[in-house]
N, C-alpha and C positions, 0 to 999 in steps of 0.2 A: 504493500500500500504506500509506503514511504521509501524514497530512495536515500542513498547515503548523503546527498546534498541537502535534502530536506531535514534530515536529522542534525546535520552540522549547523544549519541555519537556526533550527529550533533550540538546539543546545546553547548557541550563542545568545539567542533571544532570552532564554530563561536565565542567562547570566545577569541580565539587567534586573531580574526579579530576585536573584539569589542574595544580593547584598542586603535585602530586607528579610532574611530568613527568620529572625525571631518573631516578627509579625506574621510571617507565613506559617510558622509553627503553631502559633496561637490560633490562626485562621483554620488550620488543618484540624486542630482539636475541636473547634467549633463545628466544622463539617462532620467530623466523626460523631459528635454529640447529636447533631441534627439527624443524620442517617440512623444512628443507633437508637435514638428515641422513637423514630418511626418504626423500626424493626421490633422494638420492645412492645410497642402498642399493638402491632400486627400479631405478634405471638400471644398477646394478652386476650385477643379475640376468642381463642379456644376456651380459655378460662371463663370469659364473660358469658359465652353462649351456653357452655356445659354447666358452669357453676351457678350463674344467675337465673337462667331461664329453664334449665332442665332440673337441677338439684335444688335451686332456690336457697343457696347457702347464705345465712344471715351475716357471717363474717365478711364474705365477699360483697354482699349488698352494702355494708357500711364502708369498707375500705376502697372499693373499686373507683368511685368518683374522685377520691383523694389521690389515688395512684395516677389516674388519667391526668388530673391537673398537674401533678408533679412531673410526669413524663413530658407534657407539652410545655411546661415552664423551662425545663432543661433544653428542649428543642428550640424554643424561642430565643434563649440566650445564645445557643450555638449558632442560630441563623444570623443574629445581630453581629456577633463576633466575626463570623466568616465573611459576611457581606461587607462590613466596614473594613476589615483587614484586607480583603482583596481589592476593594476600591482604593484604599490608601496606597497599596503597592502599585496598582494600575496607574494612578495619577503620577506617581513618582517615576514610573517607567516612561510614560509619555514625556514628562519634563526632561528626563535624561536623554531620551532619543532625540528630542528636538534640540537640546543643547549640543549633542554630538554632531548632528547634521549641520546646524548653524555654524558650529566651530569649523567644520569641514569647508563650508562655503567661504569662511573668512581666510582660509589658508590655501585654497585652490587657485591655480593660475588663471589669468584672464581668459585664456582660450576656452576654458570650461564654460564660462558664462556666455561666450559667443556661440557655442555649439548647441545650446539648449534653450528653450523658451523660459522666460521668467515665471510664467504660469505653472510650469512643471516644477520649478524650484520652490515656489510658494506652496504648491499642493503637497509636497513632501512634508513640510512643517505642519500644515493644517490638517489635511485629510489622512495621508498615509500613516503618520505616526499614531493616529487614533486606531487604525486597523491593527497595528502592531500590538497595542495595549490589549485588545480583545483576545489575541492569540496568547499573549504572555500571562494574562491574569484571568479574564472572564472565562475563557475556554478551559483553563486549568481548573477553575472552581467547578464548572459543570462536570469535567472529567472526574475529579476527585469525589465530589458530593454524590453524583449519580452513580459513579463506579462503586462507591462504598454502599450505597443504597441497594444496588443489584446484588452485591456480595452478601449483605445482611439478609436480604429477602431470600436469597438462595439458602442461607443457613437456617432461616425459619422454616422453609419448605423441607429441607433435609431433616431437620429436627423433628418435624411433625410427621412426615411421610416420605421416605426415600423412594417408595414405589410411585407416588404421584409426581414426584420431581422429574421422573423420566420424560414427562410431557415437554420439558424444556429442550429435549434433543431435537425437536422440530425447529425451535426458535433460534438457537444460538448460531448454527452454521449459516442460516439464511440471512440473519441480521449482519453477520460479519461480511457476507458477500455484498449486501446493499451498501455498507459503510465503505468498502473498497471502491465500488463504482462511483459513489457520490464524491469521494475524496479526489479522484482523478478529475472529475468534471469541475469541481469547485476551483481546483488549482488553475485549470486552463482559463476559466472565465475571470477569475480574480486578477490574473496578470493583465488582461485587457482593460479591466475597470481602472487600474492604477493610471494607465495612459490617458483614458478619457477624462478623468478628473483633472489632470493637468491641463488638458485642452479647454475644459470648462473655465477653470481659473484664468487661463491666459486670455480667452476670448472676452471675459468680463473685464479684466484688467485693461486690455487694449481699447475696448469700447468706452469705458469710463474715462481713461486717460485722454482719449481723442474725442471727447464729447462735443467740442466746438466744431471740429472737422466733420463729424457725423451729421451735425445739424446743418452746417453751411452747405455741404454737398448732398444733402438729402439721403444720407446712408442708413437711415433708421431701418428701412425694410430689409436692406442687405444684411445689416448686423443681426436683426431679429431672425432672419432665415438661417444665417450661419450659426447663431446660438442654438436655435431649435434643432438643427441637424446634429449638433454635438450632444445636446442633452437627450435627444431621441435615442442616440446610440447608447448613452449611459443608462437610460431607462430600460432599453431592450436587454442590456447585459444584466442589470439588476433583477429584471423579471425572470431571466434564465436561472439566476441564483434562487429566486423565490419558487420557480417551478420545480427545480431540483429538490429544494427543501420540502415542498408539498408532496412530491412523488415519494421521497424518502419516508416522510412521516406516515403517509397512507399505506405504503408497502409494509413498514414495520408494524403498523396497527393491524393489518390483515394477517401478518405472520403471527403476531401475538394472539389474535382471536383464534387462529388455528390451534395454537398451543393450548389455549384455554378450553377449546372444544375437546382436545385430546385429554386434558385433565379431567373434565366432566365425564368423558367416556370411560377413562380408567377408574374413576371414583365410583361409578355406578355399576361396575361389574358385580354380579351376585355374590361372589365370595368376598368382596370388599365392602359392599353396601351395608351388610349387617354387622360388620366388625368395627367399622370406623365411626367415631362419634361425629355429630354435626359440627361441633366446635372445631375439631381437627381439620375436617374437610374445608370449612369456610376460612380457617386460618391460612391454609395452603392456597386457596383460591384468591383471597385478598392479597396475600404476599405476591402472587403472580400479577394481579391487577395493579398493585403498587409499583411493581417492577416495570410495567409497560411505559409510563411517561418517562422514566429514567432511561430506558433503552432508546426511546424516540429521541430524547435530547442527546444521548451519546452518539446516535447515528448522525444527527444533524450538527453536532458540535464541530464536525469537520469544516463546515462553512466558515466559522470564525477562524479556525486554525489555518486553513488553506489561504484565506484572505490575508490573514496576518503574516503568513510565511511569504506570500508574494510581496507584501508591503515591506517586510523585513529585508528581503533580498535587494529590493530597490534602495532602501536606506543604507544597507551595509555596503553596497556598491559605491555609493557616494562617500561614505565614511572612510572606505579603504583606498580611495583614489590618492595617488601620490601628491603631496603638496608642492608648492612652488620650489623649483630647484634653488638650493642655497648652499653651495659648496665653498663659499668664501671663508677665509680665515682671518683676513685683515680687518681690524676695526678702524673705520675712517672717522677721525674726530671732526675735522673741518677741512674740506678740500680747497685748494687754491683756485680751482675752476679751470685748470688746463685740460682741455677736452679734445680728443682726436678720434675721428671715425676712419678706420683703415679697411678699405675694400669690403665694406659691410654689405652682406646679402641676407635677405630674409624671405622665407617661403611660408605662407599660411598653410599649415599641414592639412586642414580639412578640405580646402578647395584646391590645394596644390598650386596656388597662384604665387608667382614670384613678385613680391611687392618692391623689393630693393635689389638692385643689380650692380653691386660694386661701387658703393658710395665712399668717396674720400673727402673728408672735411675736417679742418682744424679750427677750433674756437679758442682764441687766446683768453687768458683770465680777465674778467671784468669787461669783456666786449660783447656787443650785440650782433648776433648772426640771424639774418632773416631768411626764411624758407618761403619761396613763392613758386607758383606754378598752377596748372590746371587741377581740378578735382581729380583724385585718383593717381596723382603723380608720385605719391610716396612720402609726402611731407609728414602726415600724422603717423605713418608706420615708422619713420625714422625717429621721431621724438618719443614714440611709445617704447623704444628700446632702452631709453635712458634709465627709467625706473625699473626696467626689466619686466614690463607688462607682457612683452613678447620676447622670445629667445632668438638670438642670431642663428642663421643657417651656416654662415661662413664669415670670415673676417674677424675683426675685433674692435672694441671700443676701449681707448686708453684714457684713464683719468689720473692726473698727477704722476704719470710715468708707469702706472700699473694697469694691467688688464682689469677692467672694472668688474669682472667675474671673480677676482681674487678678494674683493671686499664682501663683507657680510651684507645680506640683502637689507636688513634693517638700517645699518649705518649708511649704506649707499642712499637709501630713500630719504634719510634725514637731511641729505645735502640738497634736495630738490624741492622747490615750491612750484605749484602748478595752478595756473588760472586758465580755464577753458571757456569755450563759447557756451556750452551747456553747464551752467553753474549748479553745483550740487549743494543744497542746504538741507538741514534736518528740522524736524518738528520739535524745536527747542527755542531757547531764548537767543537774542542777538549775540549776547556775550558768549554763550556756549557754542554758537556756530563759528564765531571768530576764533575762540580758544578751544579748538576741537582736537580730540585725540591726545597726542603727546603734549599739546599746548595747554591742556586743561589746568595746569598749575599756575598759569600766568595771572599776575595781579590785575585788579580792575583798572589801575592807572595805565598799565601796559596795553590792555585791551582798548582803552579809550584813545591812547596815543596812536595805536595802529589804525583805529577807525578814523581818527583825524587825518592821518597821513593818506588814507584812502579816500578822503573827501566824503566820508560816510556819516560823520557826526551831524551834518546839517539836516539830514532826515531822521537820524536816530533820536536826536533831541526832541523831535516832534512826536515821537511814539509815546503811548500812554505811560509806560514804565521805563523809558529810555533803553539802555542796553539789556535790561532784564525783561523786555517785552517778548512774548511768544510770537513767532512769525508763521506758524502753521506748517502743514506738510509741504515740503519742497520750497518753503518760503513764499507760499502763494498769496500772502497778504502784502507782498512787496512788488514793486515794478521791476522790469528787467534790469534797468540801470542800477537800482538799489541793491538787487541781488548780486550784480557784478561787483559793486564796490565792497560788499561784505566778503566776497571771495578774495578780492585784492587785500583787504584788511587781514584776512587769515594768512595770506602769503607774506605780508609785511611782518606780522607777529612771528611767523616761523623763522624769518631772517636767514633763509638758506642761501648758500653761495651760488647755486645754480637755479635759474628761473626758466620755466617753459610757459610761453603765452600762446595759447592755441585759439586764434580768432577771438581774442578777448574783447574786441571793441565792435564786433559786427552787430548789425540790426539794432543799433541804439539811436535815440534821438540826438540832435546836435548838442544840447546842453549836457546830457549824460555823457556823451562821448568826450566832450571837452574836460569834464571833471575826471573822467576815468583816465584820459591821456595824461593829465597832470599827475594823478596817483601812480600811474605806471612809470612815468619818468622818475619819480622818487624811488619806486620799488626796484627799477633796473639799475640804479646807481651802484657801481662797484660790484656788479654781479655778472657772471657769465650767463648770457641770456640767449635763448633760442625762441624766435618769434615766427609763428605761422600766420601769414596774412594774405588775404585776397586783395585788399585795398592798398595799393602800393604807396599811397600818400602817407601811410602810418609807419613805413619803414625806410623812408628816404635818408634818415640820419644814421642808419645801421653801419657799423664798421665794415661788414661784408654782407652781401646778398647772394644767396645760392638759388639758382633757378633750376627746378626739378621737372623732369618729364619722363614718364614710364619707368620710374624707379632709379633714375640716374640724375646726377648733377650735370647739366649741359652748359651752364654759364656761372661764373663766379666773379664778384668784384664789388666795388662801391656803386652807389646809385649813378654817379657821373660816368664812371668807367663803363657800366653796362649800357647806358644811354648812347655813349659814344661808339660802342661795339655794334649797335644797330641790329641786335639779334632778337630773341624771343622776348626778353625783358622790355626792350624798347618798344616792341609791338604791343605788348600788354599795357605798357604805360600810355602809348598813344591812344589805344582803345579806351582806357579808363579816363584819360584827359578829355577826349571828345564826348564821352558819355556825361562827364561832369559839366562840361561846357554846355551841352544840349539841355541838361537839367536846369542849369542856371538861366539859360535863355528862355526856357519854358516857364520858369518862375517869374 
């Protein structure tokens, strides 16, 4: 029924529960008390029927109600202890699994996030981990409680009549066969459900994030149709699970009814009928009847286990993925910013696309290097190598005379500040967004000084609580220019010797651009700076400008030198100059 891989996954999964073994032990005692109390009551039926209603024993008439209350008091305590104990373990398992998956997300390389939808990644944390908890705890509770109930009831049957217990020979092999078939089907369907839940999450995330575009371009019907198609598949798969459950339950019920019919047949044989007391026969019959719901649950518990195993495989695959490569041994305290790219090549492994084809570039300490060129020319790919978001395919990058892979990843990244076109802010205060991560220990005075240098205090002072104002998810209470200035303030506070500006002033109004350009000039002072820019007017003062095309540097020089060269840079400059002149004429 289970392969070696399934046992390996389930054993690892139970390891998450094992750390709470004292609570699990108490819960097991509760389960044993619950099943044992039921078995004791079932066995007491023989005494009740024969003693109370046949012999009318006054001793039993007095004590029997007290015994019944006592038995069910023990059962209720056992039920509470086992249910709460299992829930306690289950919630902790979910929390730990989510922690491990999220920790894996934080250490995985950037290529992982580019190769899978964010909806699938979110679904692991929200949906998949809950399925795992069902397998690790809830299914275990059913297995133990109902397994003990079946054993106890079998003991009651054997104690009262080994002859009548033979009727179970019909039931046991048949139910084992049903459980095997059901297990295989659950595993197959559960794997498919994991994928569809990621698609559901991703579709909702896309539609909500792009709500403006959906409305402007009338995409409501398209999004509704796309969402319905995905949820229809999820519904279909879940109904298959339900159908398998229903078929399993009804088949087990039919098998159990056949076993009961055999029991009645055996109990009414002439040589047995006059020797067996009514109490004994009914005790065996009720024991078998009590066994039936437990057997049904044991047959269908495979649903939770198989669903949980499929979920656990998905989670463990992510948890076991190798983290970012970090073989560096040198700790870099503060770089001089002497940076060289030597015959740098990079291929995106998933697409096999060669983004960089032998780039040579030297950036002297404290100078500004601008990267210009058409979209897709390799500018962003080149700067993404600096913090090692992507790995080199060939060549090397030298920083302060050492191959930059010799430095530890953490110390290398401390040397770099990054201000991009797509500003990333968090649902927190202004201060915590500026002093983010390793900057969190910064004083309030330093945060304000950074904000002033970024020309951000002029709008921060107008906020209800100043730098302690919450700015909403992704800073959605702020304008684009305000968000950009907070990103610059964060870079100023970091005070890193290398600075990357990736389209930091695009799509801004004139006033915001003026303020941001002033802030960037302060930020770039005495730093080795790499600037990606489409608008050439923003990089005319750079010490060197590298023109990129199809992953290569095709021109290099100052603004004046490149204009005099009359190549691609000069053509781009003429085109932008005419566009700007036409715009002014139109104004």
